[in-house]
C-alpha positions in Angstrom: -42.9 69.9 99.1 -41.2 69.7 95.5 -44.5 66.9 94.8 -46.9 69.6 95.8 -45.7 71.7 93.1 -45.3 69.3 90.8 -49.0 68.1 91.5 -50.0 71.6 91.4 -48.5 71.9 88.0 -50.2 69.0 86.7 -53.5 70.0 87.6 -52.9 73.6 85.8 -51.4 71.5 82.6 -54.6 69.6 82.2 -56.8 72.4 82.0 -57.8 75.3 79.0 -59.5 77.8 80.9 -59.0 79.2 84.7 -61.0 81.7 85.9 -58.4 83.1 88.8 -59.5 84.9 91.9 -58.1 86.1 95.4 -59.5 87.2 98.3 -61.6 90.1 99.4 -60.0 94.1 99.4 -56.9 92.3 97.3 -53.5 93.8 98.5 -49.6 93.8 96.5 -49.8 90.5 97.2 -53.2 89.0 96.1 -52.7 91.4 92.8 -49.0 90.5 92.6 -49.9 87.2 92.3 -52.8 86.7 90.6 -51.1 88.7 87.3 -48.0 87.1 87.4 -50.0 83.4 87.6 -52.4 84.8 84.8 -49.2 85.9 82.5 -48.0 82.1 83.4 -50.8 80.5 82.2 -51.2 82.5 78.7 -47.3 81.9 78.2 -48.5 78.0 78.4 -51.8 79.0 76.3 -54.2 78.5 79.0 -56.8 81.0 79.3 -56.9 82.8 82.0 -59.7 85.2 83.3 -59.7 87.3 86.8 -62.4 87.4 89.2 -61.9 90.3 92.1 -64.9 90.3 94.8 -63.4 94.4 95.5 -63.0 97.2 93.4 -59.3 97.0 92.3 -57.6 99.5 94.5 -56.3 102.7 93.0 -52.7 101.9 94.8 -52.1 99.0 92.6 -54.0 99.4 90.1 -50.9 99.7 87.7 -50.4 96.0 88.5 -53.2 95.0 86.1 -52.9 97.3 83.9 -49.2 97.4 82.5 -49.3 94.1 82.5 -52.8 94.4 80.5 -54.8 91.9 82.2 -59.0 92.5 82.5 -61.3 91.5 85.0 -64.5 91.3 86.7 -65.7 93.1 89.2 -67.8 91.4 91.6 -68.2 94.1 94.5 -71.6 95.6 93.6 -73.1 91.8 93.2 -72.7 89.3 90.9 -73.8 89.5 86.9 -77.1 87.5 86.7 -75.4 85.7 84.4 -72.4 84.6 86.1 -71.1 81.2 86.3 -68.1 78.8 86.2 -69.5 76.5 84.2 -67.4 77.4 81.1 -63.7 76.9 83.1 -61.8 73.6 83.7 -60.7 75.3 87.0 -61.0 77.9 89.6 -57.6 78.8 91.2 -58.0 80.7 94.5 -54.4 82.8 95.1 -53.6 84.2 98.6 -57.1 82.9 101.0 -58.6 79.4 101.7 -61.4 80.6 103.5 -64.6 80.8 102.9 -64.7 84.4 104.9 -62.4 85.8 102.5 -64.0 85.2 99.5 -68.0 86.3 100.5 -70.9 85.4 97.4 -68.5 82.7 95.9 -69.3 80.1 97.8 -72.8 79.4 96.6 -70.9 79.2 92.6 -67.8 76.7 93.5 -70.0 74.3 95.4 -71.9 73.6 92.3 -69.0 73.9 90.7 -68.5 70.3 88.9 -64.8 71.7 87.4 -61.4 71.3 89.7 -61.2 73.5 92.8 -57.7 74.6 93.2 -55.5 76.7 96.1 -52.4 78.5 96.4 -51.6 80.0 99.5 -49.2 80.8 102.2 -51.9 81.0 105.6 -52.2 79.1 108.2 -55.8 79.3 108.7 -57.3 77.0 105.9 -60.9 75.4 105.4 -61.1 72.0 103.6 -62.9 72.6 100.4 -60.6 72.5 97.6 -59.3 69.6 95.2 -55.8 70.4 95.3 -53.8 72.6 97.5 -50.2 74.6 97.4 -49.9 76.1 100.5 -46.6 77.0 101.8 -46.9 78.4 105.3 -42.8 79.6 105.4 -43.9 82.0 102.6 -43.2 85.3 103.3 -46.0 86.3 100.1 -48.3 84.2 97.9 -46.0 85.9 95.2 -43.2 83.8 96.7 -45.1 80.4 96.2 -46.2 82.0 92.1 -42.5 82.4 91.9 -41.2 79.1 92.5 -44.3 77.7 90.8 -43.8 79.3 87.5 -39.8 78.7 87.5 -40.4 75.0 87.6 -43.2 75.1 85.0 -40.7 76.6 83.2 -42.3 79.7 82.4 -39.9 82.4 81.0 -39.5 85.3 84.2 -40.6 88.3 81.4 -40.3 92.1 82.9 -44.1 91.9 83.5 -44.4 89.0 85.4 -41.3 89.9 87.5 -42.8 93.6 88.5 -46.1 91.3 89.3 -43.8 89.7 91.9 -42.0 91.7 93.2 -44.5 94.1 93.9 -46.3 90.9 95.5 -43.2 90.0 97.9 -42.7 93.9 99.0 -45.8 94.0 99.9 -46.2 91.6 102.2 -42.7 91.4 104.0 -42.5 95.3 104.0 -40.4 96.0 101.5 -38.3 93.1 103.4 -38.2 94.3 106.6 -40.5 91.7 108.2 -39.7 88.6 109.6 -41.4 86.4 106.5 -38.3 88.0 104.9 -36.7 84.9 104.2 -33.1 83.9 102.4 -35.8 82.3 99.9 -37.4 86.3 99.4 -34.1 87.8 98.9 -33.0 84.8 96.0 -36.2 85.7 94.4 -35.9 89.2 94.6 -33.3 89.3 93.0 -33.8 86.9 90.2 -36.2 89.5 89.7 -34.4 92.6 89.4 -32.1 90.9 87.0 -35.5 90.2 84.9 -35.4 93.8 84.6 -37.7 95.2 87.5 -36.9 99.1 88.4 -37.1 98.9 92.1 -37.4 102.8 92.3 -40.0 103.0 90.5 -42.2 100.1 91.9 -41.3 101.9 95.4 -42.5 105.4 93.9 -45.7 103.9 93.0 -46.5 101.8 96.4 -45.0 104.1 98.8 -44.9 107.6 97.2 -48.0 107.7 95.7 -50.4 107.9 98.2 -54.3 110.0 97.8 -54.7 112.9 100.0 -57.9 110.9 101.2 -55.7 108.8 102.7 -52.7 111.1 105.0 -56.1 113.0 105.7 -57.6 109.6 107.2 -53.9 108.4 108.9 -54.0 111.8 110.4 -57.4 111.5 111.7 -56.8 107.7 113.0 -53.8 108.9 115.2 -56.2 110.8 116.7 -58.2 107.9 118.4 -55.0 106.0 119.4 -54.9 103.8 122.7 -52.4 102.2 124.4 -53.2 99.6 126.9 -51.8 96.5 128.5 -49.4 99.2 130.2 -48.9 100.3 126.3 -47.9 96.6 124.9 -51.1 97.1 123.5 -52.3 99.8 120.4 -55.7 100.4 119.2 -56.9 102.5 116.6 -61.0 103.2 115.6 -62.0 103.7 112.4 -65.3 105.1 112.5 -67.7 105.7 109.2 -67.7 108.9 110.5 -64.0 109.3 109.6 -64.0 107.8 106.4 -66.8 110.2 104.9 -64.9 113.1 107.0 -61.6 112.6 104.6 -63.5 111.3 101.6 -61.7 107.8 102.3 -62.6 104.4 101.2 -61.7 101.3 103.2 -58.9 100.6 101.1 -57.2 103.9 102.4 -56.7 102.1 106.2 -54.5 99.6 104.5 -51.4 99.7 106.2 -52.1 101.9 109.0 -52.0 99.3 111.6 -48.7 99.3 111.4 -47.6 102.7 112.4 -48.5 102.0 116.2 -45.3 99.3 116.1 -43.2 101.9 116.1 -43.7 102.6 119.6 -40.8 100.4 121.9 -43.2 99.1 124.1 -46.2 98.1 121.7 -46.2 93.9 121.0 -49.5 94.4 119.3 -51.3 96.7 117.2 -55.2 96.4 116.9 -57.4 98.3 114.2 -60.9 98.0 113.9 -62.8 99.6 110.9 -66.3 100.4 110.8 -67.6 99.6 106.8 -69.5 102.4 105.4 -71.9 99.7 103.6 -72.4 98.2 106.6 -72.1 95.2 108.1 -69.4 93.5 110.7 -66.5 95.6 111.9 -63.2 94.8 110.5 -60.5 93.6 112.7 -56.6 93.2 111.8 -54.1 92.1 114.1 -49.9 92.5 114.0 -47.8 91.6 116.5 -43.9 91.8 117.0 -44.3 88.1 117.8 -45.1 88.3 121.3 -48.7 87.0 120.7 -49.8 84.6 117.5 -51.9 86.5 116.1 -53.8 83.9 114.3 -55.0 82.1 117.0 -56.0 84.9 118.7 -58.3 85.8 115.3 -59.5 81.9 115.5 -61.7 83.2 118.3 -63.7 85.3 116.5 -63.9 83.4 113.6 -60.6 85.0 111.4 -57.0 84.1 111.3 -54.2 84.4 109.3 -50.3 84.6 109.8 -48.4 84.4 113.6 -47.6 88.2 113.7 -51.0 89.1 111.0 -54.3 88.4 110.9 -57.5 89.3 110.7 -61.4 89.0 111.5 -65.3 90.3 111.2 -67.3 90.9 113.9 -70.7 91.3 114.1 -71.4 94.5 116.5 -71.1 98.1 116.8 -67.8 99.6 116.6 -68.3 100.1 120.3 -69.5 96.7 121.0 -66.4 94.9 119.0 -64.0 97.1 121.0 -65.1 96.2 124.3 -64.9 92.8 123.0 -61.4 92.8 121.7 -60.2 94.6 124.9 -61.0 92.2 127.1 -59.6 89.0 125.1 -56.7 91.1 124.8 -56.2 91.5 128.6 -57.2 87.7 129.1 -54.1 86.6 126.3 -51.7 89.1 128.2 -52.5 87.8 131.8 -51.5 84.5 130.3 -48.5 85.8 128.7 -47.4 87.5 132.4 
């Protein structure tokens, strides 16, 4: 694995200008990791731009703004003059699949520079020139932290806060099973570099929009317990979003609420995006079911305990397909 880090460092060291991007609907890990990477690149004298395929979520906006990181927003579509021609490399962080990079594929396929991926997800596609994938990592931020250390980039407070945001976002503030000894050792280093954990906790977990809390209350009214209460299912319709004035970003984390129920082994959330298109499906497990394997049958993927997919159809149609597949999966586990 040390060789893989060395090879990625060599790739980046050979560049003068890099475009950094991440998956659609970026979370704290995606944004914290990209921010830390951009700061690291700039320390090495490498110009770096950020491309976001979705609007910067209000909840995580401080990550970019406090680190003075500019970004291009392609949610409404790529500008007519958008091109990768001016870059030596494209660096994709926290995903390795086209489904998480909507609209980017034709630009990447025409790009003659280096295509790089840094990720921790099990599900990958073979299109990059160089990949650094560490599936044992609890967050992409762990990989970025290790890479910057090996690259001898000083741990500034801005980098440390970006990485800490990445870590706590994907490990549930170190509560999830993906938290490993390395995660906590890195967290300690970040605290020593000046991270104010209390301030970040308030920013991330005590700073919600009223619209999100209203959506949470409405979503929980749809809660179903299936398979002898081993499966929870939440549906979020366009009407739910409209009635609460919430956005798709406000659905983040809602899937974890039913996992508080002792009998629930798997939590499922289905959301109908207001802009139309496929139903967004999220899966979370306490360990009894491999969510990544389950999602792959619908063209999705992710981690063993957290995965997702986008499935065409109405909310009712997709619910029926998911419920049927869950029945098969739990029958096989019996």
